C-alpha positions as CSV (number, residue, x, y, z in Angstrom):
1,M,2.0,-33.3,-15.6
2,Q,4.3,-30.9,-14.9
3,E,3.4,-27.7,-12.5
4,L,4.3,-24.6,-14.4
5,T,4.2,-21.4,-13.2
6,L,2.2,-18.2,-15.0
7,M,4.8,-17.4,-16.8
8,G,5.1,-21.3,-18.7
9,K,8.4,-22.7,-16.8
10,Q,9.1,-24.5,-13.6
11,D,9.6,-22.4,-10.2
12,H,13.1,-22.7,-9.0
13,V,13.5,-23.2,-5.2
14,L,16.6,-22.3,-3.6
15,I,17.0,-24.6,-0.4
16,V,19.9,-23.2,2.4
17,D,20.8,-25.7,4.9
18,D,24.0,-27.0,6.2
19,D,22.8,-30.7,6.8
20,P,23.6,-31.8,3.1
21,E,21.0,-34.6,3.7
22,I,18.4,-32.4,4.3
23,R,19.7,-30.5,1.3
24,Q,19.2,-33.5,-0.8
25,L,16.3,-34.9,0.5
26,L,14.5,-31.8,0.0
27,S,16.1,-31.7,-3.1
28,E,14.8,-34.9,-4.6
29,Y,11.5,-34.7,-3.0
30,L,11.1,-30.8,-5.2
31,Q,12.8,-32.1,-8.1
32,A,10.2,-35.0,-8.5
33,A,7.1,-32.4,-7.7
34,N,8.3,-30.7,-10.6
35,Y,10.2,-28.0,-9.0
36,L,14.0,-27.0,-10.1
37,P,16.1,-27.3,-6.9
38,F,19.2,-25.2,-6.1
39,T,21.2,-26.0,-2.9
40,A,23.3,-23.9,-0.8
41,A,25.0,-25.1,2.3
42,G,24.9,-21.4,3.8
43,G,25.4,-17.3,3.0
44,Q,27.8,-17.4,0.8
45,D,26.7,-19.9,-1.4
46,M,23.4,-18.7,-0.9
47,W,24.5,-14.8,-2.0
48,R,26.2,-16.3,-5.4
49,I,22.9,-18.1,-6.8
50,L,20.6,-15.4,-6.1
51,G,23.3,-13.6,-8.2
52,S,23.0,-15.7,-10.5
53,E,19.6,-17.5,-10.9
54,Q,15.9,-15.8,-10.7
55,I,14.7,-17.5,-7.4
56,D,11.0,-17.9,-6.8
57,I,10.5,-19.0,-3.0
58,I,13.8,-19.6,-0.7
59,I,13.6,-22.1,2.1
60,L,16.1,-20.8,5.0
61,D,17.5,-22.9,7.9
62,L,17.5,-20.6,10.8
63,M,20.7,-23.2,12.7
64,M,23.2,-23.1,10.8
65,P,27.3,-23.4,12.2
66,G,28.8,-19.9,12.0
67,E,25.7,-17.9,10.3
68,D,22.8,-16.9,11.6
69,G,19.3,-17.4,9.3
70,L,17.9,-14.6,11.3
71,E,19.7,-12.4,9.9
72,L,20.4,-13.9,6.4
73,C,16.5,-13.4,6.3
74,R,16.7,-10.0,7.6
75,E,19.3,-8.8,4.8
76,L,17.3,-11.1,1.7
77,R,14.7,-8.7,3.3
78,K,16.6,-5.5,2.7
79,K,17.3,-6.3,-1.1
80,R,14.1,-8.4,-2.2
81,N,11.0,-9.5,-1.2
82,T,11.4,-13.4,-2.4
83,P,9.3,-15.8,-0.7
84,L,10.6,-17.3,2.4
85,V,10.0,-20.5,4.5
86,M,12.2,-20.6,7.4
87,L,13.5,-24.1,8.6
88,T,14.7,-24.9,12.5
89,A,14.4,-26.7,14.7
90,R,13.3,-24.9,17.5
91,G,9.7,-24.8,17.1
92,T,8.2,-22.4,20.0
93,L,5.7,-19.6,19.8
94,I,9.0,-17.1,20.2
95,D,10.7,-18.6,17.6
96,R,8.1,-18.8,15.4
97,I,6.8,-14.8,15.5
98,V,10.5,-13.8,15.2
99,G,11.2,-15.6,12.5
100,L,7.8,-14.1,10.9
101,E,8.7,-10.7,12.4
102,V,11.6,-10.7,10.1
103,G,10.7,-11.3,7.6
104,A,9.3,-14.8,6.7
105,D,6.2,-15.7,5.0
106,D,6.2,-19.3,7.1
107,Y,7.5,-21.0,9.4
108,L,8.3,-25.1,9.6
109,P,9.8,-26.4,12.7
110,K,12.2,-29.4,12.1
111,P,11.4,-32.5,12.2
112,F,8.7,-31.7,9.1
113,D,7.2,-33.8,6.9
114,P,8.3,-33.0,3.1
115,R,4.3,-33.4,2.1
116,E,4.1,-30.4,4.7
117,L,6.5,-28.7,3.3
118,L,5.3,-28.7,-0.2
119,A,2.0,-27.9,0.8
120,R,3.1,-24.7,1.9
121,I,5.1,-24.0,-0.7
122,K,2.1,-24.4,-2.8
123,V,0.0,-21.7,-0.9
124,I,3.0,-19.1,-0.6
125,M,3.4,-19.2,-4.5
126,R,-0.3,-18.9,-4.8
127,R,-0.8,-16.0,-2.5
128,A,2.6,-14.9,-4.3
129,R,1.0,-14.2,-7.6
130,S,-2.8,-13.4,-6.7
131,F,-2.4,-10.3,-5.4
132,P,0.1,-8.5,-8.4
133,E,-2.8,-9.7,-10.6
134,R,-5.8,-8.0,-8.9
135,N,-3.7,-4.8,-9.2
136,E,-1.8,-4.8,-12.8
137,A,-5.0,-3.2,-14.3
138,D,-4.7,0.4,-11.8
139,R,-1.6,1.4,-13.5
140,V,0.1,3.0,-10.5
141,A,3.5,3.4,-10.0
142,H,3.5,5.5,-7.1
143,I,1.5,6.3,-4.5
144,R,2.2,9.1,-1.3
145,F,1.4,8.8,2.2
146,A,2.9,10.7,4.9
147,G,6.1,11.8,3.0
148,W,6.4,8.5,1.8
149,K,6.7,7.0,-1.6
150,L,5.6,3.5,-2.3
151,D,7.0,2.0,-5.4
152,T,4.3,-0.3,-6.7
153,Q,6.6,-2.1,-9.5
154,A,9.8,-2.4,-7.0
155,R,7.5,-3.0,-4.1
156,Q,10.1,-0.7,-2.5
157,A,8.9,2.4,0.1
158,I,11.1,5.3,0.1
159,S,11.1,7.3,2.8
160,P,11.1,11.5,3.1
161,E,14.9,10.8,3.7
162,G,15.5,9.2,0.4
163,V,15.9,5.7,2.7
164,T,14.5,3.0,0.7
165,I,12.9,-0.2,2.1
166,T,12.4,-3.6,0.6
167,L,8.8,-4.7,1.5
168,G,8.1,-8.4,1.8
169,G,5.2,-10.0,-0.6
170,S,2.8,-10.2,2.7
171,D,3.9,-6.5,4.2
172,Y,3.9,-5.4,0.7
173,Q,0.3,-6.6,0.1
174,V,-1.0,-5.4,3.9
175,L,0.5,-1.7,3.3
176,R,-1.1,-1.5,0.2
177,T,-4.3,-2.6,1.3
178,L,-4.4,-0.2,3.7
179,L,-3.2,2.3,1.6
180,D,-6.6,1.4,-1.0
181,H,-8.7,2.4,2.0
182,P,-6.9,5.2,3.6
183,K,-8.3,6.7,6.9
184,R,-10.7,3.4,7.4
185,A,-11.1,0.7,10.0
186,L,-10.2,-2.2,8.1
187,S,-11.0,-5.5,10.3
188,R,-8.6,-8.1,10.6
189,D,-10.7,-10.9,8.6
190,F,-11.0,-7.9,6.1
191,L,-7.2,-8.1,5.8
192,L,-6.6,-11.5,6.0
193,N,-9.3,-12.0,2.9
194,T,-8.1,-9.2,0.6
195,V,-4.2,-10.4,1.2
196,Y,-4.5,-14.4,2.1
197,G,-7.8,-15.0,0.4
198,K,-8.9,-18.5,0.9
199,E,-5.8,-19.8,2.3
200,A,-6.8,-17.3,5.5
201,M,-7.3,-19.4,8.6
202,P,-9.4,-18.0,11.6
203,F,-7.3,-16.7,14.2
204,D,-4.6,-16.4,12.0
205,R,-1.9,-14.0,13.2
206,S,-0.5,-12.8,10.5
207,I,-1.7,-9.6,9.8
208,D,-0.5,-8.7,13.6
209,V,3.3,-9.4,12.9
210,C,2.6,-7.6,9.3
211,I,1.7,-4.4,11.1
212,S,3.6,-4.8,13.7
213,R,6.7,-5.2,11.0
214,L,5.4,-2.1,9.2
215,R,5.3,-0.2,12.0
216,Q,8.9,-0.5,12.5
217,Q,9.4,0.2,8.8
218,L,7.7,2.9,8.5
219,A,8.9,4.3,12.5
220,D,11.1,6.9,10.4
221,N,9.1,9.4,9.7
222,P,8.5,12.0,13.0
223,R,5.9,13.7,11.5
224,S,3.9,10.2,11.8
225,P,4.5,8.6,14.4
226,S,1.3,6.7,14.6
227,L,1.0,5.6,10.7
228,I,-1.0,2.9,11.5
229,R,-3.3,3.0,14.1
230,T,-4.9,0.3,16.2
231,V,-9.0,0.4,16.4
232,R,-10.2,-1.4,19.4
233,N,-12.0,-4.7,18.5
234,T,-11.9,-4.1,14.7
235,G,-8.4,-4.0,13.1
236,Y,-6.0,-1.3,11.7
237,M,-6.8,2.5,10.3
238,L,-3.9,4.2,8.1
239,M,-4.3,7.8,8.8
240,A,-2.6,9.3,6.2
241,D,-3.6,11.1,3.1
242,V,-2.8,9.4,0.3
243,A,-1.9,10.6,-3.6
244,Y,-1.4,8.1,-6.7
245,D,1.1,8.9,-9.3
246,A,0.2,7.1,-12.8
């Protein structure tokens, strides 16, 4: 049976890797799993495909000759919030944290079993779809806080100076949850369960990584240098009044 999206079509997966054998292996494996794969040998091909195809998730190699996967990830996050899995031959904890901090939704060290990558793709796609559905009914177009404006349709944060920041899927979900509970201490477990649902894992650092990214992204406003406060032994609190625009 085909694995179809909510829109009745196969998920489109873009594989960006300089190794032709890996591209072919993943392409054949994902196609057999009823995904529609596209392949790119580097950043130039990646941008070309993104400009012509509706891609649902990106598999991006960190180490490519002449190109920096981390920088490509940063550029992607400035323009779109497409879910992204980063692949790398370096599997240290520091490398994984850096990959997550620049906007990857997950990180998989090489060599890896394609079955594990497929399982992670399924989890990430469920995460990406579950949160928008929970918020479709509220019909809030914009949320204002501390001079910022969150565009809930484009998933972009607009600074008081008019600078637009496109948020990754997890970052948007964490910020949206904080905005829905302003000036309240939210535990890490609450944020994990709200954002990731049943996919949340004990001791998962994903929330801390998202908070770190959000603090950097929202640091442009001198009026709110401590917009997201750490509450000792609890979690995090958004220190701002919130207003909703229908």
